[in-house]
Backbone as ProteinMPNN parsed JSONL, in Angstrom:
{"seq_chain_A": "MDRQFNLAGQHLARAGVNRKIAATVESFVLVPFLLRGTNLISLVLERAIQKLAVPGIAGFEPPLSLPDIHERMFWHPRHTSDQAHIWLRDRISEAAASIARVE", "coords_chain_A": {"N_chain_A": [[6.709, -13.223, 18.55], [8.281, -10.855, 17.937], [7.306, -8.845, 16.7], [6.794, -5.058, 16.537], [4.473, -3.683, 18.449], [2.056, -1.215, 16.023], [0.356, 2.23, 16.818], [-1.966, 1.832, 17.865], [-2.091, -0.628, 18.231], [-0.246, -0.247, 20.273], [-1.977, 0.87, 21.933], [-3.925, -0.611, 22.752], [-2.725, -3.2, 24.031], [-1.605, -1.751, 25.97], [-3.961, -1.299, 28.049], [-4.441, -3.644, 28.373], [-5.714, -5.631, 26.437], [-5.722, -8.654, 24.643], [-4.732, -9.966, 21.956], [-5.242, -11.785, 19.286], [-3.167, -12.228, 16.635], [-3.319, -13.312, 13.584], [-2.592, -12.593, 10.927], [-0.728, -10.469, 9.764], [0.078, -7.075, 7.578], [1.41, -4.898, 4.858], [-0.116, -2.618, 4.206], [-3.099, -1.324, 4.933], [-4.843, -1.311, 2.959], [-5.243, -3.71, 1.739], [-6.811, -5.481, 4.104], [-9.294, -5.559, 3.804], [-10.177, -7.077, 2.481], [-8.387, -9.863, 2.759], [-10.185, -10.091, 5.244], [-12.599, -10.713, 4.136], [-15.56, -13.455, 4.131], [-13.585, -15.205, 6.052], [-13.863, -15.128, 9.88], [-12.644, -12.943, 10.787], [-11.083, -10.143, 12.452], [-10.317, -6.965, 12.559], [-8.304, -3.909, 13.181], [-8.407, -0.751, 11.146], [-7.624, 2.378, 9.747], [-10.355, 5.228, 9.657], [-11.399, 6.023, 7.19], [-9.876, 3.989, 5.15], [-11.804, 2.987, 5.572], [-14.768, 3.97, 4.629], [-13.265, 4.506, 2.351], [-12.828, 2.208, 1.32], [-15.174, -0.045, 0.03], [-16.265, -3.233, 0.323], [-17.588, -5.588, -0.759], [-19.575, -7.423, 1.683], [-18.424, -6.94, 4.132], [-17.879, -4.95, 7.083], [-17.779, -1.956, 8.931], [-17.557, -0.738, 11.615], [-17.198, 1.524, 15.12], [-14.875, 1.246, 17.388], [-15.079, -1.068, 20.615], [-13.483, 0.98, 22.907], [-11.784, 3.559, 22.946], [-9.762, 5.72, 20.861], [-5.897, 6.591, 20.386], [-5.698, 9.127, 18.226], [-4.625, 9.348, 15.348], [-1.709, 11.078, 14.068], [0.361, 11.831, 11.483], [3.882, 12.988, 10.401], [6.467, 15.022, 9.126], [9.99, 14.279, 8.45], [13.5, 14.858, 8.17], [17.081, 14.974, 7.486], [18.845, 17.777, 8.633], [20.677, 18.916, 6.865], [19.388, 18.591, 4.527], [17.553, 20.69, 4.251], [17.104, 23.399, 2.428], [17.779, 21.894, -0.44], [17.079, 21.886, -3.5], [15.487, 20.251, -4.323], [13.813, 18.445, -2.348], [12.709, 20.084, -1.134], [10.705, 20.605, -2.648], [9.476, 17.883, -2.962], [8.623, 17.462, -0.693], [6.612, 19.766, -0.447], [5.243, 18.584, -1.987], [3.932, 16.61, -0.736], [2.977, 17.466, 1.397], [0.707, 19.215, 0.133], [-0.576, 16.828, -0.255], [-1.922, 15.569, 1.547], [-2.906, 17.381, 3.085], [-5.298, 17.382, 0.883], [-6.417, 15.54, 1.619], [-7.161, 15.797, 4.106], [-9.035, 17.626, 4.176], [-10.891, 16.438, 2.595], [-12.154, 14.9, 4.383]], "CA_chain_A": [[6.695, -11.866, 19.665], [9.007, -10.46, 17.438], [6.416, -7.16, 16.218], [6.32, -4.232, 17.495], [2.814, -2.984, 17.654], [1.875, 0.111, 16.228], [-0.495, 3.044, 17.73], [-3.505, 1.492, 18.015], [-2.2, -2.435, 18.865], [0.13, -0.48, 21.547], [-2.954, 1.456, 23.101], [-4.82, -1.425, 23.443], [-1.717, -3.536, 25.16], [-1.442, -1.075, 27.224], [-5.642, -1.527, 28.129], [-5.15, -4.955, 28.946], [-6.426, -6.333, 25.944], [-4.512, -9.437, 24.019], [-4.984, -9.879, 21.102], [-4.713, -13.173, 18.69], [-2.852, -11.756, 15.531], [-3.531, -14.157, 12.535], [-1.768, -11.752, 9.544], [-0.321, -8.506, 9.185], [0.098, -6.646, 6.208], [2.573, -3.95, 5.375], [-1.111, -1.965, 3.876], [-4.863, -1.231, 5.53], [-5.848, -1.194, 1.615], [-5.222, -4.718, 1.73], [-6.836, -5.384, 4.81], [-10.443, -5.227, 3.391], [-9.994, -8.228, 1.232], [-8.276, -10.319, 3.787], [-10.888, -10.351, 5.882], [-14.007, -11.584, 3.615], [-15.174, -14.657, 4.027], [-13.3, -15.091, 7.662], [-14.249, -14.512, 11.407], [-11.175, -12.101, 11.826], [-11.738, -8.14, 12.613], [-9.14, -5.682, 12.349], [-8.677, -2.312, 13.241], [-8.087, -0.361, 10.547], [-7.907, 3.36, 9.591], [-11.016, 5.342, 9.237], [-11.26, 6.468, 5.639], [-9.522, 2.895, 4.372], [-13.217, 2.062, 4.954], [-14.732, 4.552, 4.225], [-12.693, 4.706, 0.601], [-12.507, 0.393, 0.008], [-16.31, -0.558, -0.05], [-16.279, -4.095, -0.09], [-19.434, -6.225, -0.314], [-19.232, -8.308, 2.694], [-16.964, -6.217, 4.977], [-18.978, -3.537, 7.528], [-17.167, -0.648, 9.396], [-17.826, -0.349, 13.362], [-16.51, 2.188, 15.739], [-14.063, -0.053, 18.436], [-15.329, -0.469, 21.913], [-13.336, 1.654, 23.631], [-11.418, 5.267, 22.425], [-8.33, 4.525, 20.373], [-5.756, 7.81, 19.905], [-5.782, 9.693, 17.123], [-3.088, 9.133, 14.415], [-1.151, 11.889, 13.63], [1.792, 11.708, 10.583], [5.137, 14.032, 10.633], [7.281, 14.461, 8.23], [11.063, 14.691, 9.737], [14.339, 15.475, 7.282], [18.097, 15.226, 7.693], [19.135, 19.057, 8.327], [21.572, 19.425, 5.498], [17.972, 18.867, 2.95], [16.333, 21.608, 4.29], [17.833, 24.35, 1.648], [17.609, 21.277, -1.304], [15.678, 22.242, -3.631], [14.444, 18.443, -5.04], [13.741, 17.762, -1.931], [11.857, 21.131, -0.951], [9.297, 20.327, -3.957], [9.042, 16.876, -2.7], [7.827, 17.972, 0.592], [5.488, 20.462, -0.625], [3.779, 17.435, -2.544], [3.586, 15.277, 0.513], [2.121, 18.444, 2.128], [-0.282, 19.065, -0.775], [-1.678, 15.943, -0.968], [-2.261, 15.035, 3.284], [-4.207, 18.789, 2.825], [-6.142, 17.345, 0.801], [-7.011, 13.87, 2.154], [-7.954, 16.342, 5.722], [-9.98, 18.55, 3.445], [-12.786, 15.673, 2.031], [-12.654, 14.36, 5.088]], "C_chain_A": [[7.926, -10.69, 19.139], [8.329, -8.887, 16.791], [6.755, -6.553, 16.708], [4.939, -3.396, 16.933], [2.993, -1.623, 17.341], [0.985, 0.935, 16.925], [-1.13, 2.334, 18.619], [-2.876, -0.245, 19.443], [-0.481, -2.253, 20.573], [-0.606, 0.143, 22.7], [-3.568, 0.668, 23.89], [-3.685, -2.741, 24.256], [-1.638, -2.951, 26.702], [-3.329, -1.006, 28.527], [-6.057, -2.445, 28.64], [-5.788, -5.851, 27.976], [-5.888, -7.279, 25.083], [-5.229, -9.635, 23.054], [-4.183, -11.465, 20.078], [-4.192, -12.967, 17.395], [-2.523, -13.099, 14.507], [-2.72, -13.521, 11.496], [-1.47, -10.61, 10.046], [-0.088, -8.547, 7.442], [0.6, -5.395, 6.009], [1.225, -2.991, 4.812], [-2.413, -2.174, 4.082], [-5.44, -1.435, 3.969], [-5.862, -3.003, 1.734], [-6.558, -5.452, 2.79], [-8.756, -6.23, 4.567], [-10.623, -7.0, 2.918], [-10.041, -9.643, 1.474], [-9.022, -11.06, 4.519], [-12.307, -11.0, 5.438], [-13.7, -13.101, 3.353], [-14.422, -15.599, 5.351], [-14.467, -15.113, 9.073], [-13.477, -13.111, 11.887], [-12.186, -10.959, 11.405], [-10.306, -7.992, 12.892], [-9.538, -4.573, 12.87], [-7.784, -1.764, 11.711], [-8.449, 1.666, 10.16], [-9.591, 3.729, 8.633], [-11.799, 5.603, 8.039], [-10.678, 5.571, 5.21], [-10.925, 2.518, 4.229], [-14.389, 2.146, 4.417], [-14.762, 4.844, 2.432], [-12.833, 2.978, -0.304], [-14.042, 0.476, 0.276], [-16.097, -1.678, -0.304], [-17.171, -5.367, 0.484], [-18.987, -7.307, 1.231], [-18.769, -7.772, 4.103], [-17.556, -4.978, 5.635], [-17.92, -2.649, 8.627], [-18.075, -0.474, 10.546], [-16.724, 0.383, 13.804], [-15.899, 0.723, 16.902], [-14.645, 0.058, 19.737], [-14.6, 0.197, 22.499], [-12.521, 2.612, 22.558], [-9.916, 4.479, 22.318], [-7.531, 6.041, 19.875], [-5.991, 8.171, 18.635], [-4.465, 9.649, 16.422], [-2.127, 10.234, 13.301], [0.521, 11.641, 12.607], [2.51, 12.96, 10.698], [5.798, 13.797, 9.405], [9.156, 15.152, 8.776], [12.409, 14.482, 8.299], [15.532, 15.303, 8.064], [18.166, 16.919, 7.698], [19.632, 19.121, 6.873], [20.356, 19.356, 4.23], [17.254, 20.226, 2.931], [16.097, 22.217, 3.366], [17.262, 22.919, 0.027], [16.302, 21.39, -2.219], [14.564, 21.089, -4.386], [13.456, 18.438, -3.908], [12.379, 19.106, -0.993], [9.911, 20.648, -2.17], [8.827, 18.808, -3.241], [7.892, 16.897, -1.188], [6.882, 18.664, 0.652], [4.431, 19.025, -1.385], [3.263, 16.697, -1.932], [2.199, 16.379, 0.962], [0.325, 18.834, 1.455], [-1.407, 18.553, -0.471], [-2.303, 15.381, 0.587], [-3.212, 16.417, 3.363], [-5.71, 18.631, 1.961], [-7.083, 16.365, 1.145], [-7.807, 14.59, 3.783], [-9.11, 16.824, 5.229], [-11.081, 17.919, 3.347], [-12.786, 15.246, 3.35], [-13.546, 15.092, 6.354]], "O_chain_A": [[8.368, -9.818, 19.887], [9.073, -7.953, 16.491], [7.298, -6.998, 17.719], [4.531, -2.861, 15.902], [3.738, -0.866, 17.964], [0.648, 0.344, 17.951], [-0.937, 2.217, 19.829], [-3.091, -0.628, 20.593], [0.039, -3.077, 21.326], [-0.291, 0.127, 23.89], [-3.821, 0.79, 25.089], [-4.198, -3.156, 25.296], [-1.619, -3.364, 27.862], [-3.386, -0.613, 29.692], [-7.147, -2.636, 29.18], [-6.406, -6.817, 28.425], [-5.224, -6.572, 24.324], [-6.445, -9.501, 23.187], [-3.062, -11.966, 20.17], [-4.857, -13.679, 16.642], [-1.532, -13.802, 14.706], [-1.883, -14.356, 11.155], [-2.168, -9.913, 10.782], [-0.073, -9.398, 6.552], [0.339, -4.593, 6.905], [1.718, -1.908, 5.127], [-2.971, -3.112, 3.512], [-6.628, -1.752, 3.895], [-7.026, -3.388, 1.836], [-7.388, -6.044, 2.101], [-9.187, -7.234, 5.135], [-11.429, -7.816, 3.364], [-10.837, -10.476, 1.04], [-8.889, -12.276, 4.653], [-13.013, -11.664, 6.197], [-12.765, -13.755, 2.892], [-14.842, -16.745, 5.508], [-15.697, -15.111, 9.024], [-13.619, -12.445, 12.912], [-13.19, -10.775, 10.716], [-9.447, -8.755, 13.334], [-10.697, -4.197, 13.048], [-6.751, -2.291, 11.3], [-9.581, 2.094, 10.383], [-10.034, 3.151, 7.64], [-12.991, 5.298, 8.069], [-10.538, 6.027, 4.075], [-11.376, 1.934, 3.243], [-15.061, 1.25, 3.906], [-15.636, 5.175, 1.631], [-12.895, 2.603, -1.475], [-14.183, 1.439, 1.03], [-15.569, -1.701, -1.415], [-17.356, -5.873, 1.59], [-17.854, -7.746, 1.427], [-18.885, -8.479, 5.104], [-17.762, -3.991, 4.929], [-17.112, -3.473, 9.055], [-19.239, -0.096, 10.412], [-15.59, 0.25, 13.343], [-16.4, -0.387, 17.083], [-14.792, 1.208, 20.151], [-15.357, 0.265, 23.468], [-12.653, 2.374, 21.357], [-9.282, 3.588, 22.883], [-8.179, 6.757, 19.111], [-6.573, 7.354, 17.921], [-3.386, 9.907, 16.955], [-1.963, 10.124, 12.086], [1.589, 11.323, 13.13], [1.904, 13.971, 11.053], [5.784, 12.758, 8.744], [9.383, 16.231, 9.321], [11.974, 13.812, 7.362], [15.379, 15.413, 9.281], [17.55, 17.457, 6.778], [18.922, 19.369, 5.898], [20.456, 19.988, 3.179], [16.608, 20.749, 2.023], [14.955, 22.027, 2.946], [16.198, 23.244, -0.5], [15.115, 21.165, -1.985], [13.401, 21.121, -4.787], [12.27, 18.427, -4.238], [11.368, 18.757, -0.385], [8.686, 20.534, -2.163], [7.621, 18.727, -3.006], [6.78, 16.44, -0.926], [6.104, 18.509, 1.594], [3.248, 18.723, -1.233], [2.262, 16.066, -2.273], [0.982, 16.204, 0.896], [-0.77, 18.766, 2.013], [-2.55, 18.997, -0.365], [-3.314, 14.683, 0.506], [-4.358, 16.259, 3.784], [-6.761, 19.257, 2.106], [-8.303, 16.394, 0.978], [-8.723, 14.057, 4.409], [-10.181, 16.517, 5.752], [-12.148, 18.368, 3.764], [-13.988, 15.188, 3.608], [-14.133, 14.393, 7.18]]}, "name": "protein", "num_of_chains": 1, "seq": "MDRQFNLAGQHLARAGVNRKIAATVESFVLVPFLLRGTNLISLVLERAIQKLAVPGIAGFEPPLSLPDIHERMFWHPRHTSDQAHIWLRDRISEAAASIARVE"}
């Protein structure tokens, strides 16, 4: 019980959904491979299911609506004018924008 639920997990808990968590992973990318050959289910980002076509694994809409995930960048104000930091923030913003355009 020392786990902190992600946004979807918090939403499910508030909705009264009790989950039996068999495993946790650091990345959604691993989930389809761990599910193969089991009767387990998982919440996974829609774009992960679309990109990771794993034989024997199917994606479905959840039976209740879940909130959208909005990513944000935060940094200490002292880095706002740092050229290397600006460069990194710009690359992250460009990568995020290209993902949003694809979907």
